[in-house]
N, C-alpha and C positions, 0 to 999 in steps of 0.2 A: 504494500500500500504506500501511496505517496501523494503529495499535494503539489501540483504544478499547473501551468497553463494548459489549455486544451491541446495545443499543438505538441507540446512536450509529452503530455500524457498519451496522446494518440500515437505519436511516432514511436515512443518507447514500447507501448503495448504491441504495435505492429512488429517491431523488431523482435520482441521476446517470442512471439508466435512464429515468426519467420525463421528464427535461429534454432528453435526447439528441435532436437534430434539430429542436428547437423554436426559434421565433424568440424574441427577447428579450421581446417583449410577451406571448407565450404562456407563457413561463417565469415571468414576473412574476405572471401570473394564477394559475398553478398554485401558486406559492410563497405568494401571498396567501391562497389557499384553505387551504393547509397550516397557515399560522400562525393563521388563523381557527379551524381545527379544534382546534389546541392551546389556544387561548384560549376555547374553548367558544362561539364566535360562529357564525352561519350560514355554511355552506360547501357547495360542490358535490362530493358524494361521487364522482360519475363522473369528475370532472376529476383526482382523486387516484389513481385506479387502485389499484395494490397498496399505496400509501402509506396507504391507509385503515386498514391494519392497525395504525397508530399511534393510532387514534381514542380509545383509552382511557388513553393515557399521562397525560393531564391529571389522572387520578384519583390519580396518584402524583406530587405536585408536585416532588419531588426528581429525577424523571426527565425533566421537561420540557426541561431544559437538554440532557440527553443526546440527546433526539429532535430538537432544533432547532439544535444547534451547527454541523452541516454545512450546513444550510439557511441559517443566518445568514451563514456564510462565503461561500456562493455569492451571496447577496443583496449582500453588500459588494463582491464581485468584479464583479458586474454594474453596480453604481453607479459 
């Protein structure tokens, strides 16, 4: 359980469902694709499944942190 803005909560929830049951290598590829999407770099839409819903967050620069904070935490934990 946690308290955060809607974008943070939704993106972190999507991430947790998306990474469940994946190997570390698979999870890293998914996360790399997510960060590429946030940075407007090429990415694989199919790999992101429902997290693709965050594809327009980059248009509101002040919300990128919201959409990536949970993902960054997971990346650090995996390192």
